[in-house]
C-alpha positions as CSV (number, residue, x, y, z in Angstrom):
1,X,-58.2,8.5,19.2
2,X,-55.2,6.5,18.1
3,X,-52.0,7.0,20.2
4,X,-48.5,7.3,18.6
5,X,-47.4,3.9,17.3
6,X,-50.9,2.4,17.1
7,X,-52.2,1.0,13.8
8,X,-53.6,3.7,11.6
9,X,-54.7,2.6,8.1
10,X,-54.5,6.2,6.9
11,X,-50.8,6.6,7.7
12,X,-48.2,6.1,5.0
13,X,-44.6,5.0,5.3
14,X,-42.0,5.3,2.6
15,X,-39.3,2.8,2.8
16,X,-36.2,2.8,0.5
17,X,-34.2,-0.3,-0.1
18,X,-37.4,-2.2,0.4
19,X,-36.7,-5.2,-1.8
20,X,-34.5,-7.1,0.7
21,X,-32.7,-7.1,4.0
22,X,-33.5,-4.6,6.7
23,X,-35.6,-2.5,4.3
24,X,-37.9,-5.4,3.5
25,X,-38.2,-6.2,7.3
26,X,-39.2,-2.7,7.9
27,X,-41.9,-2.9,5.2
28,X,-43.3,-6.1,6.8
29,X,-43.2,-4.7,10.3
30,X,-45.0,-1.5,9.4
31,X,-47.6,-3.5,7.4
32,X,-48.3,-5.6,10.4
33,X,-49.0,-2.4,12.4
34,X,-51.5,-1.3,9.8
35,X,-49.5,1.3,7.9
36,X,-49.9,1.8,4.2
37,X,-46.6,1.7,2.3
38,X,-44.6,3.3,-0.5
39,X,-41.8,0.9,-1.4
40,X,-38.8,2.1,-3.3
41,X,-36.1,-0.1,-4.8
42,X,-34.6,-0.8,-8.2
43,X,-36.2,-4.2,-8.8
44,X,-39.8,-3.6,-10.0
45,X,-40.6,-7.3,-10.3
46,X,-39.5,-8.0,-6.7
47,X,-41.4,-4.9,-5.4
48,X,-44.6,-6.2,-7.1
49,X,-44.2,-9.6,-5.4
50,X,-43.7,-7.9,-2.0
51,X,-46.7,-5.6,-2.6
52,X,-48.9,-8.6,-3.4
53,X,-47.7,-10.4,-0.3
54,X,-48.3,-7.5,2.1
55,X,-51.6,-6.4,0.7
56,X,-53.0,-10.0,0.9
57,X,-51.5,-10.7,4.4
58,X,-52.1,-7.5,6.2
59,X,-54.9,-5.8,4.2
60,X,-53.0,-2.6,3.7
61,X,-52.4,-0.5,0.5
62,X,-48.9,-0.7,-1.1
63,X,-47.6,1.7,-3.8
64,X,-44.3,0.7,-5.5
65,X,-41.8,3.1,-7.1
66,X,-38.9,1.4,-9.0
67,X,-36.0,3.9,-8.9
68,X,-32.3,3.7,-8.7
69,X,-31.1,6.1,-6.0
70,X,-27.7,6.3,-7.6
71,X,-29.5,8.5,-10.2
72,X,-29.3,12.0,-8.9
73,X,-32.8,12.9,-10.2
74,X,-34.5,9.9,-8.3
75,X,-35.4,11.7,-5.0
76,X,-37.1,14.6,-6.8
77,X,-39.0,12.1,-9.1
78,X,-40.2,10.1,-6.1
79,X,-41.4,13.2,-4.2
80,X,-43.0,14.8,-7.3
81,X,-44.9,11.6,-8.1
82,X,-46.3,11.3,-4.6
83,X,-47.3,15.0,-4.6
84,X,-49.0,14.5,-8.0
85,X,-51.0,11.6,-6.6
86,X,-51.7,13.5,-3.3
87,X,-49.9,10.9,-1.2
88,X,-48.9,12.1,2.3
89,X,-45.8,10.5,3.7
90,X,-46.0,10.3,7.5
91,X,-42.9,8.2,8.1
92,X,-39.7,8.2,6.0
93,X,-37.4,5.2,6.3
94,X,-34.1,5.8,4.4
95,X,-32.8,2.3,4.3
96,X,-31.2,2.0,0.8
97,X,-27.5,1.7,0.9
98,X,-24.5,-0.5,-0.1
99,X,-20.9,-1.0,0.6
100,X,-17.8,-2.5,-1.1
101,X,-14.7,-3.9,0.5
102,X,-11.1,-3.5,-0.5
103,X,-8.3,-0.9,-0.7
104,X,-9.6,2.4,-1.7
105,X,-6.9,2.8,-4.4
106,X,-7.9,-0.5,-5.9
107,X,-11.7,0.1,-5.9
108,X,-13.6,1.3,-9.0
109,X,-14.2,5.0,-8.5
110,X,-17.5,5.0,-10.2
111,X,-18.8,2.4,-7.7
112,X,-17.4,4.6,-4.8
113,X,-19.1,7.7,-6.2
114,X,-22.4,5.8,-6.6
115,X,-22.1,4.7,-3.0
116,X,-21.8,8.3,-1.9
117,X,-24.8,9.1,-4.1
118,X,-27.0,6.4,-2.5
119,X,-25.7,6.4,1.0
120,X,-25.3,10.2,1.5
121,X,-26.8,12.3,-1.3
122,X,-30.1,10.5,-1.7
123,X,-30.6,10.3,2.1
124,X,-30.0,14.0,2.4
125,X,-32.2,14.9,-0.5
126,X,-35.2,12.7,0.5
127,X,-35.0,13.9,4.1
128,X,-35.0,17.5,2.9
129,X,-38.0,17.0,0.6
130,X,-40.2,15.1,3.0
131,X,-39.1,17.0,6.2
132,X,-40.4,20.2,4.7
133,X,-43.8,18.6,4.1
134,X,-43.8,17.2,7.6
135,X,-42.9,20.6,9.1
136,X,-45.9,22.2,7.3
137,X,-48.2,19.6,8.8
138,X,-46.4,19.7,12.2
139,X,-46.1,15.9,12.5
140,X,-43.9,13.1,11.1
141,X,-41.1,10.7,11.7
142,X,-37.8,10.0,9.9
143,X,-35.6,7.0,10.4
144,X,-32.2,7.0,8.7
145,X,-30.2,3.7,8.7
146,X,-26.6,4.4,9.5
147,X,-24.3,1.7,11.0
148,X,-22.0,1.0,13.9
149,X,-19.4,1.8,11.1
150,X,-20.4,5.4,11.8
151,X,-18.3,5.5,15.0
152,X,-14.9,5.0,13.6
153,X,-12.8,5.2,10.3
154,X,-13.0,2.0,8.3
155,X,-9.8,0.9,6.5
156,X,-10.7,-1.5,3.6
157,X,-14.2,0.0,3.5
158,X,-13.1,3.6,3.7
159,X,-15.9,5.2,1.7
160,X,-18.7,3.1,3.3
161,X,-17.7,3.9,6.9
162,X,-17.4,7.6,5.9
163,X,-20.9,7.6,4.4
164,X,-22.4,6.1,7.6
165,X,-20.6,8.6,9.8
166,X,-22.3,11.3,7.7
167,X,-25.7,9.7,8.1
168,X,-25.3,9.6,11.9
169,X,-24.0,13.1,12.3
170,X,-26.6,14.5,9.9
171,X,-29.5,12.7,11.6
172,X,-28.5,13.8,15.1
173,X,-28.2,17.4,13.9
174,X,-31.6,17.4,12.2
175,X,-33.2,15.8,15.2
176,X,-32.0,18.7,17.3
177,X,-33.1,21.3,14.8
178,X,-36.7,19.9,14.7
179,X,-36.9,19.5,18.5
180,X,-40.4,20.5,19.7
181,X,-41.8,20.7,16.1
182,X,-43.8,17.5,16.2
183,X,-41.2,15.8,14.0
184,X,-38.7,13.2,15.3
185,X,-35.5,11.9,13.6
186,X,-33.9,8.6,14.5
187,X,-30.6,7.2,13.4
188,X,-30.5,3.4,13.4
189,X,-26.9,2.0,13.7
190,X,-26.9,-1.8,13.2
191,X,-23.8,-3.9,13.6
192,X,-23.2,-7.0,11.5
193,X,-26.6,-8.1,10.2
194,X,-27.7,-11.3,8.4
195,X,-28.6,-9.9,5.0
196,X,-27.2,-10.1,1.5
197,X,-25.0,-7.1,2.3
198,X,-22.1,-9.2,3.4
199,X,-22.0,-11.1,0.2
200,X,-22.4,-8.1,-2.1
201,X,-19.8,-6.2,-0.2
202,X,-17.4,-9.2,-0.3
203,X,-17.3,-9.2,3.5
204,X,-18.5,-12.8,4.2
205,X,-15.0,-14.2,5.0
206,X,-13.8,-11.2,7.1
207,X,-13.3,-11.3,10.8
208,X,-16.2,-8.9,11.2
209,X,-18.6,-11.6,10.1
210,X,-16.7,-14.6,11.4
211,X,-16.1,-13.6,15.0
212,X,-18.5,-14.9,17.7
213,X,-18.0,-11.6,19.6
214,X,-20.1,-9.8,16.9
215,X,-22.6,-12.5,16.0
216,X,-24.7,-11.0,13.2
217,X,-28.3,-10.2,14.2
218,X,-31.3,-11.2,12.0
219,X,-32.6,-8.4,9.8
220,X,-36.0,-8.9,11.4
221,X,-34.6,-8.2,14.9
222,X,-32.8,-5.1,13.7
223,X,-35.9,-3.7,12.1
224,X,-38.0,-4.4,15.2
225,X,-35.5,-2.7,17.5
226,X,-35.4,0.2,15.0
227,X,-39.2,0.5,14.9
228,X,-39.4,0.5,18.7
229,X,-36.8,3.2,18.9
230,X,-38.5,5.3,16.3
231,X,-41.9,5.1,18.1
232,X,-40.1,6.0,21.4
233,X,-38.7,9.1,19.7
234,X,-35.1,8.0,20.3
235,X,-32.4,9.8,18.3
236,X,-30.0,7.0,18.3
237,X,-30.7,3.3,18.3
238,X,-27.9,0.6,18.3
239,X,-29.3,-2.9,18.2
240,X,-27.3,-5.5,20.3
241,X,-25.7,-5.1,23.7
242,X,-22.2,-5.8,22.5
243,X,-22.6,-3.4,19.5
244,X,-23.6,-0.6,22.0
245,X,-20.6,-1.4,24.3
246,X,-18.1,-1.3,21.4
247,X,-19.6,1.9,19.8
248,X,-19.2,3.8,23.0
249,X,-15.9,2.3,24.2
250,X,-14.3,3.4,20.9
251,X,-14.7,7.0,22.0
252,X,-12.4,6.4,24.9
253,X,-9.6,4.8,22.9
254,X,-6.8,6.5,20.9
255,X,-8.1,7.0,17.3
256,X,-5.1,5.3,15.8
257,X,-5.6,2.2,17.8
258,X,-9.3,2.0,16.8
259,X,-8.4,2.5,13.1
260,X,-5.9,-0.4,13.2
261,X,-8.3,-2.7,15.0
262,X,-11.0,-1.9,12.4
263,X,-8.6,-2.8,9.6
264,X,-7.9,-6.1,11.2
265,X,-11.6,-7.1,11.5
266,X,-12.2,-6.0,7.9
267,X,-9.5,-8.3,6.6
268,X,-10.2,-11.5,4.9
269,X,-9.4,-14.7,6.8
């Protein structure tokens, strides 16, 4: 009998945001461990390339679903399609998300609302849909990608930080609700990571990504630490020693000091 975490070619993992960054590294990591995959992202062409790569390299089955999670109907459509095709999702990895940098008053409100839809609403909706299926079976795992941004307010990225605070709080609460049910819920809180995020969010020239104190980790390393935490049934995983120190030290400092410090590291230099 296979123990928890061992390769099982019958198990299926759904990864959102699977076309790049941490999501892609999760897809590659689960494939190496023998899991079949459902990959969700907007770029169908890129998803097809990844599917061919992983099927050829790891001998697993890959299903792709090209959906934009800023569309409110996307989670239902994903879940319904998999139900129609009798696909059982054993592990859900909610990795899709994005951020933008700048003064909230200057930002395009449509972009901010789309961020909430992707980072918060889609995560909540997908978790609800697949968690109910897992509870009926009495087994399953969910990993929601939050951020070290979840631990404090984020001036110059106000909405992004707030969405990640929601993901962390939501994940920890659900983890407690399903305790002893056979289901585990893990919140992964990476710090700065080497992905396209920093470019898309206009963060490349900020102190956050320039300081040696918070040297960005490779996306592959973040995914590996997240995978190991998921398999160990951890509720909270923070990759990187310094990221862990900062995340917990902030709880001991006056909130106003922390907020001012975060604004400074989010400023362009």
